[in-house]
OpenMM code with the backbone's topology and positions (N, CA, C; nanometers):
from openmm import Vec3, app, unit

residues = "MET SER SER ASN CYS ALA GLY SER LYS ARG SER GLY GLU PRO CYS ARG ALA THR VAL GLU SER PRO GLN THR TYR CYS TRP TRP HIS ASP ARG ALA ASN ALA GLU GLN ARG SER ARG SER ALA SER LYS ALA ALA LYS VAL LYS ALA GLY GLU LEU GLY GLU ILE LYS ALA LYS LEU ARG GLN LEU ALA ASP ASN VAL LEU SER GLY ASP VAL ASP ARG ALA ASP ALA SER VAL VAL SER GLN VAL LEU GLY VAL TYR LEU LYS ALA ILE ALA ILE GLU LEU LYS VAL LYS GLU GLN GLU GLN ILE ILE GLU ARG VAL GLU GLU LEU GLU GLN ILE LEU ALA GLN ARG GLU GLU THR LYS ARG TRP GLY".split()
positions = [
    Vec3(-8.1391, 0.8298, -13.3914),
    Vec3(-8.1299, 0.7409, -13.2624),
    Vec3(-8.0383, 0.6669, -13.1648),
    Vec3(-8.1276, 0.6489, -13.0404),
    Vec3(-7.9543, 0.5279, -13.0102),
    Vec3(-8.0544, 0.3880, -12.9574),
    Vec3(-7.9657, 0.3366, -12.9370),
    Vec3(-8.0343, 0.1407, -12.9053),
    Vec3(-7.9337, 0.0899, -12.7494),
    Vec3(-7.9465, -0.0071, -12.7970),
    Vec3(-7.8459, -0.0290, -12.6673),
    Vec3(-7.7347, -0.0485, -12.7445),
    Vec3(-7.6562, -0.0343, -12.6391),
    Vec3(-7.4515, -0.1315, -12.6681),
    Vec3(-7.4845, -0.2629, -12.7000),
    Vec3(-7.4420, -0.3039, -12.7766),
    Vec3(-7.4176, -0.4753, -12.8201),
    Vec3(-7.3271, -0.5556, -12.7904),
    Vec3(-7.2359, -0.4641, -12.6758),
    Vec3(-7.1376, -0.5357, -12.5944),
    Vec3(-7.2593, -0.6219, -12.4551),
    Vec3(-7.1183, -0.7011, -12.3704),
    Vec3(-7.2031, -0.7998, -12.3108),
    Vec3(-7.1888, -0.7556, -12.1736),
    Vec3(-7.2258, -0.8017, -12.0561),
    Vec3(-7.1234, -0.7536, -11.9242),
    Vec3(-7.0669, -0.8324, -11.8460),
    Vec3(-6.9915, -0.8470, -11.7514),
    Vec3(-6.9197, -1.0045, -11.7398),
    Vec3(-7.0268, -1.1087, -11.6769),
    Vec3(-7.1387, -1.0875, -11.6497),
    Vec3(-7.2242, -1.1714, -11.5644),
    Vec3(-7.3224, -1.2270, -11.6842),
    Vec3(-7.2666, -1.1682, -11.8501),
    Vec3(-7.3195, -1.2473, -12.0036),
    Vec3(-7.4610, -1.1780, -11.9968),
    Vec3(-7.4798, -1.1112, -11.8958),
    Vec3(-7.6517, -1.0182, -11.9661),
    Vec3(-7.5919, -0.8937, -12.0667),
    Vec3(-7.6793, -0.8689, -12.1654),
    Vec3(-7.6610, -0.7706, -12.2317),
    Vec3(-7.5949, -0.6289, -12.2249),
    Vec3(-7.5023, -0.5518, -12.2592),
    Vec3(-7.4914, -0.4283, -12.1827),
    Vec3(-7.5706, -0.3193, -12.2660),
    Vec3(-7.6893, -0.2286, -12.0712),
    Vec3(-7.7713, -0.1163, -12.0606),
    Vec3(-7.7334, -0.0433, -12.1626),
    Vec3(-7.5624, 0.0234, -12.1608),
    Vec3(-7.5784, 0.1251, -12.2016),
    Vec3(-7.6075, 0.1859, -12.3266),
    Vec3(-7.6594, 0.3013, -12.3678),
    Vec3(-7.7339, 0.3778, -12.4606),
    Vec3(-7.6572, 0.4452, -12.5536),
    Vec3(-7.6108, 0.3921, -12.6851),
    Vec3(-7.5420, 0.4424, -12.7693),
    Vec3(-7.5724, 0.4914, -12.8771),
    Vec3(-7.5511, 0.6186, -12.9071),
    Vec3(-7.6219, 0.7275, -13.1001),
    Vec3(-7.5370, 0.6719, -13.1639),
    Vec3(-7.6362, 0.6251, -13.2568),
    Vec3(-7.6150, 0.5513, -13.4183),
    Vec3(-7.5272, 0.6680, -13.4249),
    Vec3(-7.3574, 0.6308, -13.5452),
    Vec3(-7.3712, 0.5133, -13.5727),
    Vec3(-7.3592, 0.4001, -13.5024),
    Vec3(-7.2945, 0.4224, -13.3613),
    Vec3(-7.1943, 0.3202, -13.2555),
    Vec3(-7.2838, 0.1872, -13.2447),
    Vec3(-7.2644, 0.1016, -13.2314),
    Vec3(-7.2522, -0.0442, -13.2172),
    Vec3(-7.2506, -0.0125, -13.0524),
    Vec3(-7.1285, 0.0075, -12.9776),
    Vec3(-7.0538, -0.0231, -12.9298),
    Vec3(-7.0724, 0.1111, -12.7821),
    Vec3(-7.0979, 0.1300, -12.6617),
    Vec3(-6.9962, 0.1478, -12.5599),
    Vec3(-6.9139, 0.2064, -12.5283),
    Vec3(-6.8645, 0.3235, -12.4788),
    Vec3(-6.7190, 0.3306, -12.4752),
    Vec3(-6.6022, 0.2484, -12.3820),
    Vec3(-6.7314, 0.1463, -12.2903),
    Vec3(-6.6686, 0.0546, -12.2573),
    Vec3(-6.5998, -0.1055, -12.3282),
    Vec3(-6.7253, -0.1342, -12.4449),
    Vec3(-6.7297, -0.2439, -12.5181),
    Vec3(-6.6665, -0.1773, -12.6610),
    Vec3(-6.5964, -0.0497, -12.6677),
    Vec3(-6.5636, -0.0502, -12.8122),
    Vec3(-6.3945, -0.0451, -12.8204),
    Vec3(-6.3728, -0.1709, -12.8871),
    Vec3(-6.2117, -0.2320, -12.9327),
    Vec3(-6.1508, -0.1336, -12.9556),
    Vec3(-6.2350, 0.0099, -13.0561),
    Vec3(-6.1458, 0.1307, -13.0478),
    Vec3(-6.1079, 0.2319, -12.8875),
    Vec3(-6.1589, 0.1703, -12.8366),
    Vec3(-6.1010, 0.2357, -12.6684),
    Vec3(-6.0530, 0.1409, -12.6245),
    Vec3(-6.0280, 0.0461, -12.6480),
    Vec3(-5.9405, -0.0609, -12.5581),
    Vec3(-5.7612, -0.0502, -12.5689),
    Vec3(-5.7601, 0.0051, -12.6213),
    Vec3(-5.5602, 0.1157, -12.6119),
    Vec3(-5.5802, 0.1806, -12.5091),
    Vec3(-5.6979, 0.2986, -12.5154),
    Vec3(-5.7387, 0.3945, -12.4015),
    Vec3(-5.7754, 0.3186, -12.2602),
    Vec3(-5.8106, 0.2568, -12.2111),
    Vec3(-5.8516, 0.1805, -12.1163),
    Vec3(-5.7047, 0.1047, -12.0702),
    Vec3(-5.6264, 0.0849, -12.1194),
    Vec3(-5.5157, -0.0244, -12.1014),
    Vec3(-5.4573, 0.0749, -12.0354),
    Vec3(-5.4159, 0.1832, -12.1077),
    Vec3(-5.3651, 0.2870, -12.0384),
    Vec3(-5.3862, 0.3561, -11.8892),
    Vec3(-5.5012, 0.3475, -11.9379),
    Vec3(-5.5423, 0.4138, -11.7708),
    Vec3(-5.4945, 0.3217, -11.6652),
    Vec3(-5.5518, 0.1792, -11.7043),
    Vec3(-5.4959, 0.1088, -11.6071),
    Vec3(-5.3317, 0.0633, -11.5640),
    Vec3(-5.2523, 0.1172, -11.6622),
    Vec3(-5.1355, 0.1008, -11.6861),
    Vec3(-5.0724, 0.2467, -11.5615),
    Vec3(-5.1032, 0.2812, -11.5508),
    Vec3(-5.0624, 0.4559, -11.4991),
    Vec3(-5.1664, 0.4303, -11.3678),
    Vec3(-5.2996, 0.3826, -11.3387),
    Vec3(-5.3149, 0.3289, -11.1943),
    Vec3(-5.2110, 0.2144, -11.1447),
    Vec3(-5.1407, 0.1291, -11.1594),
    Vec3(-5.0735, 0.0085, -11.1265),
    Vec3(-4.9137, 0.1295, -11.1330),
    Vec3(-4.8906, 0.2685, -11.2234),
    Vec3(-4.7506, 0.2867, -11.1513),
    Vec3(-4.8218, 0.4065, -11.0628),
    Vec3(-4.8776, 0.4574, -11.0701),
    Vec3(-4.9336, 0.5019, -10.9267),
    Vec3(-4.8698, 0.4589, -10.7447),
    Vec3(-4.9707, 0.3188, -10.7754),
    Vec3(-4.9747, 0.1934, -10.6501),
    Vec3(-4.8138, 0.1471, -10.6515),
    Vec3(-4.7243, 0.1069, -10.8025),
    Vec3(-4.5624, 0.1368, -10.7647),
    Vec3(-4.5224, 0.1945, -10.6881),
    Vec3(-4.5513, 0.3631, -10.7370),
    Vec3(-4.4785, 0.4801, -10.6423),
    Vec3(-4.4901, 0.4541, -10.5190),
    Vec3(-4.6195, 0.4437, -10.4490),
    Vec3(-4.6613, 0.4227, -10.3132),
    Vec3(-4.6040, 0.2797, -10.2470),
    Vec3(-4.6182, 0.1737, -10.3119),
    Vec3(-4.5212, 0.0743, -10.2755),
    Vec3(-4.3644, 0.1157, -10.2192),
    Vec3(-4.2980, 0.2395, -10.3024),
    Vec3(-4.1444, 0.2609, -10.3008),
    Vec3(-4.1529, 0.3342, -10.1642),
    Vec3(-4.3029, 0.4577, -10.1366),
    Vec3(-4.2491, 0.5019, -10.0277),
    Vec3(-4.2977, 0.4420, -9.9248),
    Vec3(-4.3659, 0.3358, -9.9101),
    Vec3(-4.3830, 0.2221, -9.7886),
    Vec3(-4.2573, 0.1785, -9.7867),
    Vec3(-4.1609, 0.1043, -9.8971),
    Vec3(-4.0461, 0.0440, -9.8203),
    Vec3(-3.8988, 0.1810, -9.7622),
    Vec3(-3.9690, 0.3107, -9.8149),
    Vec3(-3.8709, 0.3713, -9.7858),
    Vec3(-3.8984, 0.3677, -9.6191),
    Vec3(-4.0461, 0.3694, -9.5994),
    Vec3(-4.0384, 0.4265, -9.4276),
    Vec3(-4.0004, 0.2959, -9.3737),
    Vec3(-4.0369, 0.1461, -9.4245),
    Vec3(-4.0356, 0.0831, -9.3159),
    Vec3(-3.8712, 0.0621, -9.3141),
    Vec3(-3.7772, 0.0799, -9.4421),
    Vec3(-3.5987, 0.1612, -9.4021),
    Vec3(-3.5770, 0.2003, -9.2816),
    Vec3(-3.6276, 0.2888, -9.3115),
    Vec3(-3.6031, 0.3982, -9.2301),
    Vec3(-3.7158, 0.3878, -9.0663),
    Vec3(-3.7837, 0.2877, -9.0655),
    Vec3(-3.8299, 0.2801, -8.9521),
    Vec3(-3.6999, 0.1819, -8.8424),
    Vec3(-3.6646, 0.0736, -8.9346),
    Vec3(-3.6045, 0.0036, -8.9595),
    Vec3(-3.4903, 0.0576, -8.8653),
    Vec3(-3.3679, 0.1683, -8.9367),
    Vec3(-3.2774, 0.2318, -8.9073),
    Vec3(-3.2847, 0.2199, -8.8058),
    Vec3(-3.4322, 0.4041, -8.7840),
    Vec3(-3.4366, 0.4234, -8.6182),
    Vec3(-3.4791, 0.3121, -8.5341),
    Vec3(-3.5234, 0.2385, -8.5194),
    Vec3(-3.5263, 0.1192, -8.4022),
    Vec3(-3.3534, 0.0673, -8.3651),
    Vec3(-3.3035, 0.0653, -8.4589),
    Vec3(-3.1355, -0.0137, -8.4561),
    Vec3(-3.0935, 0.1155, -8.3628),
    Vec3(-3.1262, 0.2399, -8.4144),
    Vec3(-3.0138, 0.3399, -8.3319),
    Vec3(-3.0367, 0.3610, -8.2004),
    Vec3(-3.1703, 0.2984, -8.2134),
    Vec3(-3.2759, 0.2952, -8.0568),
    Vec3(-3.3413, 0.4271, -8.0357),
    Vec3(-3.3594, 0.5180, -8.1108),
    Vec3(-3.4645, 0.5788, -8.1502),
    Vec3(-3.6132, 0.5855, -8.1612),
    Vec3(-3.6625, 0.4480, -8.2123),
    Vec3(-3.7637, 0.4435, -8.1793),
    Vec3(-3.8176, 0.3226, -8.0971),
    Vec3(-3.9155, 0.2749, -7.9860),
    Vec3(-3.9096, 0.1990, -7.9333),
    Vec3(-3.9331, 0.0819, -8.0413),
    Vec3(-3.9074, -0.0698, -7.9936),
    Vec3(-3.9168, -0.1265, -8.0595),
    Vec3(-4.1079, -0.2348, -8.0712),
    Vec3(-4.1591, -0.1982, -7.9586),
    Vec3(-4.2869, -0.2148, -8.0048),
    Vec3(-4.3306, -0.1203, -8.0945),
    Vec3(-4.3265, -0.0052, -8.0517),
    Vec3(-4.3724, 0.0759, -8.1696),
    Vec3(-4.3865, 0.0507, -8.3608),
    Vec3(-4.2503, 0.0145, -8.3336),
    Vec3(-4.2071, -0.0055, -8.4454),
    Vec3(-4.2682, -0.1366, -8.5112),
    Vec3(-4.2825, -0.2634, -8.4004),
    Vec3(-4.3744, -0.3304, -8.4053),
    Vec3(-4.5360, -0.3412, -8.4458),
    Vec3(-4.5566, -0.2639, -8.4500),
    Vec3(-4.7080, -0.2038, -8.4669),
    Vec3(-4.7141, -0.1307, -8.5881),
    Vec3(-4.6316, 0.0135, -8.6648),
    Vec3(-4.5752, -0.0113, -8.7552),
    Vec3(-4.5880, -0.0087, -8.8501),
    Vec3(-4.5313, -0.1875, -8.8215),
    Vec3(-4.5029, -0.2383, -8.9028),
    Vec3(-4.5958, -0.3024, -8.9080),
    Vec3(-4.6082, -0.4153, -8.8859),
    Vec3(-4.7557, -0.4623, -8.8761),
    Vec3(-4.9101, -0.3646, -9.0012),
    Vec3(-4.9155, -0.2355, -8.9417),
    Vec3(-4.9507, -0.1420, -9.0302),
    Vec3(-4.9704, -0.1434, -9.1286),
    Vec3(-4.8564, -0.1356, -9.1873),
    Vec3(-4.7811, -0.0657, -9.3363),
    Vec3(-4.7819, -0.2253, -9.4083),
    Vec3(-4.7357, -0.3399, -9.3484),
    Vec3(-4.7529, -0.4593, -9.3953),
    Vec3(-4.9595, -0.4674, -9.4311),
    Vec3(-5.0220, -0.4590, -9.3410),
    Vec3(-5.1472, -0.4788, -9.3964),
    Vec3(-5.1706, -0.3625, -9.5256),
    Vec3(-5.1466, -0.2321, -9.4908),
    Vec3(-5.1423, -0.1605, -9.6695),
    Vec3(-5.1088, -0.2411, -9.7042),
    Vec3(-4.9716, -0.2963, -9.7783),
    Vec3(-4.9296, -0.3488, -9.8733),
    Vec3(-4.9989, -0.4886, -9.8923),
    Vec3(-5.0820, -0.5270, -9.8329),
    Vec3(-5.1790, -0.6420, -9.8599),
    Vec3(-5.2785, -0.6069, -9.9016),
    Vec3(-5.3224, -0.4817, -9.8602),
    Vec3(-5.3958, -0.4414, -9.9749),
    Vec3(-5.4085, -0.3411, -10.1286),
    Vec3(-5.3305, -0.3001, -10.0982),
    Vec3(-5.2104, -0.2259, -10.2454),
    Vec3(-5.2163, -0.4038, -10.3112),
    Vec3(-5.1542, -0.4934, -10.2755),
    Vec3(-5.1912, -0.5966, -10.3625),
    Vec3(-5.3169, -0.7004, -10.3932),
    Vec3(-5.3435, -0.6261, -10.3024),
    Vec3(-5.5195, -0.6816, -10.3461),
    Vec3(-5.5603, -0.6051, -10.4852),
    Vec3(-5.5844, -0.5209, -10.4271),
    Vec3(-5.6325, -0.4047, -10.5296),
    Vec3(-5.5484, -0.4275, -10.6819),
    Vec3(-5.4386, -0.4560, -10.6971),
    Vec3(-5.3593, -0.4308, -10.7870),
    Vec3(-5.3945, -0.6157, -10.8786),
    Vec3(-5.3686, -0.6918, -10.8154),
    Vec3(-5.5035, -0.8215, -10.8640),
    Vec3(-5.5979, -0.8043, -10.8934),
    Vec3(-5.7065, -0.7441, -10.8404),
    Vec3(-5.8550, -0.7182, -10.8392),
    Vec3(-5.8760, -0.6437, -11.0018),
    Vec3(-5.7589, -0.5641, -11.0118),
    Vec3(-5.7078, -0.4128, -11.1971),
    Vec3(-5.7168, -0.5758, -11.2509),
    Vec3(-5.6119, -0.6513, -11.2469),
    Vec3(-5.5962, -0.7378, -11.3487),
    Vec3(-5.6570, -0.8071, -11.3630),
    Vec3(-5.7550, -0.7999, -11.2424),
    Vec3(-5.8439, -0.9537, -11.3368),
    Vec3(-5.9381, -0.9140, -11.4305),
    Vec3(-5.9753, -0.7409, -11.4114),
    Vec3(-6.0538, -0.6562, -11.4566),
    Vec3(-6.0092, -0.6874, -11.6016),
    Vec3(-5.8607, -0.6316, -11.6403),
    Vec3(-5.8279, -0.6175, -11.7412),
    Vec3(-5.8300, -0.7680, -11.8082),
    Vec3(-5.8327, -0.8676, -11.7821),
    Vec3(-5.7878, -0.9902, -11.8472),
    Vec3(-5.9562, -1.0438, -11.9029),
    Vec3(-6.0248, -1.0252, -11.7675),
    Vec3(-6.1348, -1.0443, -11.8270),
    Vec3(-6.1675, -0.8909, -11.9777),
    Vec3(-6.1827, -0.8104, -11.9789),
    Vec3(-6.2852, -0.6967, -12.0884),
    Vec3(-6.1496, -0.7725, -12.1595),
    Vec3(-6.0472, -0.7882, -12.1510),
    Vec3(-5.9378, -0.8608, -12.2832),
    Vec3(-6.0302, -1.0284, -12.3460),
    Vec3(-6.1435, -1.1128, -12.2620),
    Vec3(-6.1815, -1.2084, -12.2313),
    Vec3(-6.3205, -1.1328, -12.3161),
    Vec3(-6.3650, -1.0619, -12.3090),
    Vec3(-6.4742, -1.0440, -12.3765),
    Vec3(-6.4325, -0.9891, -12.4682),
    Vec3(-6.3342, -0.9057, -12.4809),
    Vec3(-6.3197, -0.8366, -12.6794),
    Vec3(-6.3313, -0.9322, -12.7182),
    Vec3(-6.2386, -1.0398, -12.7150),
    Vec3(-6.2394, -1.1492, -12.7657),
    Vec3(-6.3563, -1.2505, -12.8311),
    Vec3(-6.4449, -1.2555, -12.7384),
    Vec3(-6.5378, -1.3482, -12.7429),
    Vec3(-6.6272, -1.2455, -12.8611),
    Vec3(-6.6652, -1.1194, -12.7892),
    Vec3(-6.7209, -1.0183, -12.9211),
    Vec3(-6.6172, -1.0643, -13.0446),
    Vec3(-6.5232, -1.0377, -13.0806),
    Vec3(-6.4688, -1.0573, -13.2210),
    Vec3(-6.5110, -1.2373, -13.2750),
    Vec3(-6.4996, -1.3225, -13.1736),
    Vec3(-6.5075, -1.4258, -13.2175),
    Vec3(-6.6860, -1.4334, -13.2612),
    Vec3(-6.7731, -1.3928, -13.1777),
    Vec3(-6.9236, -1.3704, -13.2294),
    Vec3(-6.9626, -1.2854, -13.3690),
    Vec3(-6.8931, -1.1492, -13.3445),
    Vec3(-6.8903, -1.1379, -13.4945),
    Vec3(-6.8347, -1.2149, -13.6463),
    Vec3(-6.7076, -1.2924, -13.5804),
    Vec3(-6.6736, -1.3765, -13.7105),
    Vec3(-6.7905, -1.4898, -13.7502),
    Vec3(-6.8448, -1.5311, -13.5949),
    Vec3(-6.9427, -1.6563, -13.6198),
    Vec3(-7.0380, -1.5604, -13.7075),
    Vec3(-7.0987, -1.4882, -13.7126),
    Vec3(-7.2271, -1.4120, -13.7012),
    Vec3(-7.2014, -1.3727, -13.8515),
    Vec3(-7.0529, -1.3764, -13.9156),
    Vec3(-7.0422, -1.3454, -14.0916),
    Vec3(-6.9903, -1.4217, -14.1744),
    Vec3(-6.9595, -1.5211, -14.0514),
    Vec3(-7.0010, -1.6450, -14.1361),
    Vec3(-7.1109, -1.7458, -14.1867),
    Vec3(-7.2273, -1.7189, -14.0954),
    Vec3(-7.3165, -1.7430, -14.1095),
    Vec3(-7.4197, -1.6969, -14.2118),
    Vec3(-7.3614, -1.5685, -14.2526),
    Vec3(-7.4254, -1.4568, -14.3772),
    Vec3(-7.3345, -1.4290, -14.4385),
    Vec3(-7.2176, -1.4810, -14.4666),
    Vec3(-7.1602, -1.4339, -14.5521),
    Vec3(-7.1238, -1.5320, -14.6878),
] * unit.nanometer
topology = app.Topology()
chain = topology.addChain("A")
for resn in residues:
    res = topology.addResidue(resn, chain)
    for name in ("N", "CA", "C"):
        topology.addAtom(name, app.Element.getBySymbol(name[0]), res)
């Protein structure tokens, strides 16, 4: 028998994911999956850290090439501006992921609190 997940969306609406009995939460709301979700987010952050290292190396090489006269200053300026925009996009993406993790943790804590309050009412 299937039913809807007992969790709530960020908007406060009930989660509409279908779960099979005896489960009460979908994968995203099941506390048993919290560590796996965290690891996945951590892996994504490590990938971004690798990209940051690559961009730093490119900027370092670009600066060396400008100083040696191998790259025109105007060209280097445009390339460094583009890389700067790319760095900002990575920073925003990391902040969004961090916010999503925080929201997920808060939702989990709210569910735990709601379950405890319900247990107190019936216990």
